[in-house]
N, C-alpha and C positions, 0 to 999 in steps of 0.2 A: 343760830340759824340765820339765814339770809333775811335782811330787812332793807327795804327801800322806803324812805319817807320824804314825800314831796311837800313843798311849801312855797308860798309867794304868790299864789293865785289871788284873784280879786276882780274888781271892776276897773276897766280902763276905757277911755274915750277913743273913738277912731283917730288914728294917727299917733296915739300914745304908746307908751312902753311899759313893759313889766319884765321882771326877772324871776324865773322859777329856780328853785334849788331842789336837789335830791340828795339826801344823806344816806350813804350806803354802809352796811355792816354785815359781818358774817362771811365775807369772802375777800379775796385779794383784789381790791378795787383797782389798784394801780396797774394791774395786768389785764384788766377786762375792758373789752369794748362795751360802751354804754349807749343806750338808745332812748329817744323820746318818741312817744306816740300821743295821739289825741283822739277823742271821741266826741263828736257833736251829737246833740239830741236827735234820736231817730236814725242815726247813721252808724256805719261800722267803724271800728277803730282804724285810725289812719296813721301811717308812718310819717314822722316829722324829720328825723335825722339821726345820725350816730356820730360818735367820736371814738376812735381807736385809742388804745393805751398810749401810743406815742403821739397822739394829737391830731392825726388826720381826721377830717370831718367830711360828711356828705349830707346833703339836704334834699328833701322833697322839692319839686319845682314850685309848689304853692307857697313855700316859705323862703326859698333861696334869695339871698340878698336882704332879707328883713330879719331873719332869726340867726342867732349865733350860739352854737353849743361849745362849752368849755368845761374844763375840769380842774380841780385842785386835788391832786393825789395825796397831799399831806393831810388834807381835811376829809378825805373820802367823800368828796362832794362833787356832784354834777350840776351844771347850770344850763339854763336856756334863757338867753337874752332875746326878748321879743320887741322889735321896733316897728314903727309904721303899722300898728295893729289895725285890722279890719274887722267888721262885724262877723265875717265868715271865719275868723279865728276863734270865735266863741266855742268852747269845748272843755271837757275834762282832760287835763294833760297828765300823762303817766310816764314815769321813767321805767326802763326795762333793762335787766341784766341777762343777756343770753349766755348762761354758763353751761359747761359740759353736762349733757344729759337732760337739762331742763332750762327753763327761763323763769325769771322772777319779775314780779310787777309790784309797783307801789300802789297805794290806795287812790292816788290821783288828787289833783288840785284843780278847782274850777276857775276858769278864765272867762270873763264876760266882757265883750267889747260892745259898748252901747253909749248913746248919748243920753 
């Protein structure tokens, strides 16, 4: 079955960096667009960005220029490099696989940006 497992979250200081990973299994990762979302406390889940199978990326305005999405198809792994972190980036981050007929979510990884 489809599984998405995020890791790499933690505590970072404002201006710092973190890299999240999402290991995928149960589908043809290399052919799939993959997305990142986040959900801050008390707020709705928010789109962060996506990467197509051939590498094209798109980002939400709130993270553009600070976050970079990449993928390693040989390792079935999706990445989110987060630089210049701000307190408002504090959220649970989820990877998402929009597959035909349904979409799948990981369990999420907590990112906290604070002094």
